[in-house]
C-alpha positions as CSV (number, residue, x, y, z in Angstrom):
1,M,-9.0,11.2,-9.3
2,N,-9.7,10.7,-5.3
3,Y,-7.6,7.6,-5.1
4,K,-8.1,7.5,-1.4
5,A,-11.9,6.0,-2.1
6,C,-10.5,3.6,-4.2
7,D,-9.6,-0.2,-3.4
8,V,-5.8,-0.6,-4.0
9,C,-6.6,-3.1,-7.0
10,C,-8.4,-0.2,-9.0
11,L,-5.2,2.1,-8.7
12,P,-3.0,2.2,-11.9
13,E,-0.5,-0.6,-12.1
14,A,2.5,2.1,-11.4
15,L,0.9,3.3,-8.4
16,Q,0.1,-0.1,-7.3
17,T,3.8,-1.0,-7.4
18,K,4.6,2.2,-5.6
19,V,2.0,1.1,-2.7
20,Y,3.4,-2.4,-2.9
21,K,6.8,-1.6,-2.4
22,A,6.0,1.0,0.5
23,V,4.0,-1.5,2.2
24,K,6.7,-4.1,2.0
25,R,9.1,-1.8,3.5
26,S,6.9,-0.4,6.3
27,L,6.1,-4.1,7.1
28,S,9.4,-5.5,7.0
29,A,10.7,-2.8,9.2
30,S,8.1,-3.2,11.8
31,G,9.5,-7.0,12.0
32,L,7.5,-9.0,9.9
33,V,9.1,-11.8,7.6
34,G,8.3,-14.6,6.0
35,E,4.7,-16.1,5.5
36,E,3.5,-13.4,8.1
37,L,5.2,-10.8,6.0
38,T,3.6,-12.1,2.6
39,E,0.0,-12.3,4.2
40,A,0.2,-9.0,5.7
41,I,1.3,-7.5,2.4
42,Q,-1.4,-9.4,0.6
43,N,-4.3,-8.0,3.3
44,A,-2.9,-4.5,2.2
45,M,-2.9,-4.7,-1.1
46,D,-6.5,-6.4,-0.7
47,S,-7.7,-3.1,1.0
48,R,-8.8,0.3,0.4
49,V,-6.4,2.7,-0.3
50,S,-7.5,5.2,2.7
51,D,-7.0,2.0,4.8
52,L,-3.4,2.3,4.5
53,S,-2.6,5.7,6.0
54,D,-1.6,3.9,9.2
55,T,1.1,1.6,7.6
56,I,2.3,4.0,4.9
57,N,2.6,7.9,4.0
58,I,-0.5,7.4,1.3
59,T,-0.7,10.9,0.6
60,R,3.0,11.3,-0.4
61,L,2.7,8.5,-3.0
62,L,-0.7,9.9,-4.5
63,R,1.0,13.0,-4.8
64,S,3.7,11.6,-6.8
65,V,1.1,10.6,-9.3
66,K,-0.3,14.1,-10.1
């Protein structure tokens, strides 16, 4: 399945968890903390998978599912 065209919420739960952890790690490393970090993570989780390519290596995560 081409997950890149999906919303993050439509991914299998295990993959959503991987995306969440990768996004949190990336955004924390960029200096976001507290409420700002929480909001940015939620925005990422509410977006399309393809929109996350500038934040995380989504291709690597999707390959781990196959």
